[in-house]
Each structure stands twice: as structure tokens, then as C-alpha cells.
MIDO-903133 format. One record per atom (N, C-alpha, C): chain; residue in three letters; y, x, z; atom name; residue number from 1. Coordinates in steps of 0.2 Angstrom, whole numbers, plus 5000, padded with zeros to 4 digits. Each point is the difference from the previous one (the first is absolute). Layout:
N
A|ala|Y|X|Z|CA|NUM
...
This chain:
65
A|unk|5046|5113|5107|N|1
A|unk|4998|4995|5004|CA|1
A|unk|4998|4993|4997|C|1
A|unk|5003|4998|4994|N|2
A|unk|4999|4994|4996|CA|2
A|unk|4995|5002|4994|C|2
A|unk|5000|5007|4998|N|3
A|unk|4996|5001|4994|CA|3
A|unk|4996|5007|5001|C|3
A|unk|4995|5001|4996|N|4
A|unk|4996|5005|5000|CA|4
A|unk|5002|5006|4996|C|4
A|unk|4998|5005|5000|N|5
A|unk|5001|5006|4997|CA|5
A|unk|5002|4999|4992|C|5
A|unk|4996|4995|4997|N|6
A|unk|5003|4998|4993|CA|6
A|unk|5004|4995|4998|C|6
A|unk|5003|4997|5006|N|7
A|unk|5006|4996|4999|CA|7
A|unk|4997|4992|5000|C|7
A|unk|4993|5000|5003|N|8
A|unk|4997|4993|4999|CA|8
A|unk|5002|4997|5007|C|8
A|unk|5000|4993|5000|N|9
A|unk|5002|4996|5006|CA|9
A|unk|4993|5000|5004|C|9
A|unk|5001|5002|5007|N|10
A|unk|4996|4999|5005|CA|10
A|unk|4998|4993|5002|C|10
A|unk|4995|4999|5004|N|11
A|unk|4998|4993|5002|CA|11
A|unk|5005|4997|5004|C|11
A|unk|5000|4993|5001|N|12
A|unk|5005|4996|5004|CA|12
A|unk|5007|4998|4996|C|12
A|unk|5005|5000|5003|N|13
A|unk|5007|4998|4996|CA|13
A|unk|5001|5003|4994|C|13
A|unk|4999|5007|5000|N|14
A|unk|5002|5004|4993|CA|14
A|unk|4996|4997|4995|C|14
A|unk|4993|4999|5002|N|15
A|unk|4995|4998|4993|CA|15
A|unk|5002|4992|4999|C|15
A|unk|5002|4996|5005|N|16
A|unk|5002|4994|4998|CA|16
A|unk|5007|5000|4996|C|16
A|unk|5004|5004|5001|N|17
A|unk|5006|5001|4996|CA|17
A|unk|4998|5001|4993|C|17
A|unk|4996|5006|4999|N|18
A|unk|4999|5002|4994|CA|18
A|unk|4995|4995|4996|C|18
A|unk|4996|4997|5003|N|19
A|unk|4996|4994|4997|CA|19
A|unk|5005|4994|4998|C|19
A|unk|5004|4998|5004|N|20
A|unk|5005|4994|4999|CA|20
A|unk|5004|5002|4994|C|20
A|unk|5002|5007|4999|N|21
A|unk|5004|5003|4994|CA|21
A|unk|4995|5000|4993|C|21
A|unk|4994|5001|5001|N|22
A|unk|4996|4999|4995|CA|22
A|unk|4999|4994|4997|C|22
A|unk|5000|4994|5005|N|23
A|unk|4998|4993|4999|CA|23
A|unk|5007|4997|4996|C|23
A|unk|5006|5003|5003|N|24
A|unk|5006|4997|4997|CA|24
A|unk|5001|5003|4993|C|24
A|unk|4997|5005|4998|N|25
A|unk|5001|5002|4993|CA|25
A|unk|4998|4994|4995|C|25
A|unk|4997|4996|5002|N|26
A|unk|4998|4995|4996|CA|26
A|unk|5007|4996|4997|C|26
A|unk|5005|5000|5004|N|27
A|unk|5006|4996|4997|CA|27
A|unk|5002|5003|4994|C|27
A|unk|4999|5006|4999|N|28
A|unk|5003|5005|4994|CA|28
A|unk|4994|5000|4996|C|28
A|unk|4995|4997|5001|N|29
A|unk|4994|5000|4995|CA|29
A|unk|4995|5006|5000|C|29
A|unk|5000|5003|5005|N|30
A|unk|4995|5006|5002|CA|30
A|unk|4994|4997|5003|C|30
A|unk|4995|4999|4997|N|31
A|unk|4994|4998|5003|CA|31
A|unk|4994|5005|5002|C|31
A|unk|5002|5007|5000|N|32
A|unk|4996|5005|5001|CA|32
A|unk|4997|4999|5007|C|32
A|unk|5003|4997|5004|N|33
A|unk|4996|5000|5007|CA|33
A|unk|4993|4996|5000|C|33
A|unk|4999|4996|4995|N|34
A|unk|4994|4996|4998|CA|34
A|unk|4994|5004|4999|C|34
A|unk|5002|5007|4997|N|35
A|unk|4994|5003|4998|CA|35
A|unk|4996|5002|5006|C|35
A|unk|5003|5002|5006|N|36
A|unk|4997|5003|5006|CA|36
A|unk|5004|4996|5007|C|36
A|unk|4998|4994|5001|N|37
A|unk|5004|4996|5005|CA|37
A|unk|5000|5003|5007|C|37
A|unk|4994|5004|5002|N|38
A|unk|4999|5003|5006|CA|38
A|unk|5002|5007|4999|C|38
A|unk|5004|5003|4996|N|39
A|unk|5003|5007|5000|CA|39
A|unk|5003|5001|5006|C|39
A|unk|4999|5005|5004|N|40
A|unk|5003|5003|5006|CA|40
A|unk|5004|5005|4998|C|40
A|unk|5000|5003|4994|N|41
A|unk|5005|5006|4998|CA|41
A|unk|5005|4997|4996|C|41
A|unk|5005|4999|5004|N|42
A|unk|5007|4997|4997|CA|42
A|unk|5005|5005|5003|C|42
A|unk|5005|5001|4995|N|43
A|unk|5005|5004|5002|CA|43
A|unk|5005|4997|5004|C|43
A|unk|5004|5004|5005|N|44
A|unk|5004|4997|5004|CA|44
A|unk|5007|5004|4999|C|44
A|unk|5004|4997|4996|N|45
A|unk|5006|5005|4998|CA|45
A|unk|5005|4996|5000|C|45
A|unk|5006|5003|4998|N|46
A|unk|5007|4996|5000|CA|46
A|unk|5000|4994|4996|C|46
A|unk|4997|5001|4994|N|47
A|unk|5000|4993|4996|CA|47
A|unk|4996|4994|5003|C|47
A|unk|4996|5003|5004|N|48
A|unk|4996|4994|5003|CA|48
A|unk|5005|4996|5005|C|48
A|unk|5004|5004|5005|N|49
A|unk|5005|4997|5003|CA|49
A|unk|5005|4995|4995|C|49
A|unk|5002|5003|4996|N|50
A|unk|5005|4998|4996|CA|50
A|unk|4998|4993|4996|C|50
A|unk|4993|5000|4998|N|51
A|unk|4997|4995|4997|CA|51
A|unk|4999|4994|5004|C|51
A|unk|4998|5002|5007|N|52
A|unk|4999|4995|5005|CA|52
A|unk|5005|4996|5001|C|52
A|unk|5006|5004|5001|N|53
A|unk|5006|4997|5001|CA|53
A|unk|5003|4995|4995|C|53
A|unk|5000|5003|4995|N|54
A|unk|5002|4995|4993|CA|54
A|unk|4995|4994|5000|C|54
A|unk|4994|5000|5002|N|55
A|unk|4995|4995|5000|CA|55
A|unk|5003|4994|5006|C|55
A|unk|5002|5003|5006|N|56
A|unk|5001|4996|5005|CA|56
A|unk|5007|4997|4999|C|56
A|unk|5005|5004|4996|N|57
A|unk|5006|4996|4998|CA|57
A|unk|4999|4994|4995|C|57
A|unk|4996|5003|4995|N|58
A|unk|4998|4995|4995|CA|58
A|unk|4996|4993|5003|C|58
A|unk|4996|5001|5005|N|59
A|unk|4997|4994|5003|CA|59
A|unk|5004|4997|5004|C|59
A|unk|5005|5002|5003|N|60
A|unk|5004|4996|5004|CA|60
A|unk|5005|4997|4995|C|60
A|unk|5003|5002|4994|N|61
A|unk|5003|4997|4996|CA|61
A|unk|4997|4994|4997|C|61
A|unk|4994|5001|4999|N|62
A|unk|4996|4994|4996|CA|62
A|unk|4999|4995|5006|C|62
A|unk|4998|5002|5006|N|63
A|unk|4999|4995|5005|CA|63
A|unk|5008|4997|5003|C|63
A|unk|5005|5003|4999|N|64
A|unk|5005|4997|5002|CA|64
A|unk|5004|4995|4995|C|64
A|unk|4998|5001|4993|N|65
A|unk|5003|4997|4995|CA|65
A|unk|4995|4993|4998|C|65
């Protein structure tokens, strides 16, 4: 429902989540998304959800402090 046969995110919210995860990798020094910013073949797996959760917590802590 959220991924295709190859595990790539489909349009809509799944693609937004995968894209935001790719953008948030800048915090850790990974700028690979800049090679092709319009890439729509982004994996949606458990690490995407864990990474997004960590980034939300990190952003909250930075905002709260």
C-alpha cells in the first residue's frame, strides 16, 4: 500500500516521509540527495521511520532548549 514491488515509496505521504528522511541525513553529513534532488526512487523501510523519529526528537530538544 505504501511501497511498490521494489520497496520504493509511492506518491503522497510515503514519498514525503522518504524525502524528508533523505533531507535530514544532512545532519549526519550525508549530502547524497544533492546529486539528484528530484529522485522519486527512495526506499521506505524501518530505518526511514527510526531516522525520522530521531530527527523529530532532536528538533524538539533543540527547540525546547
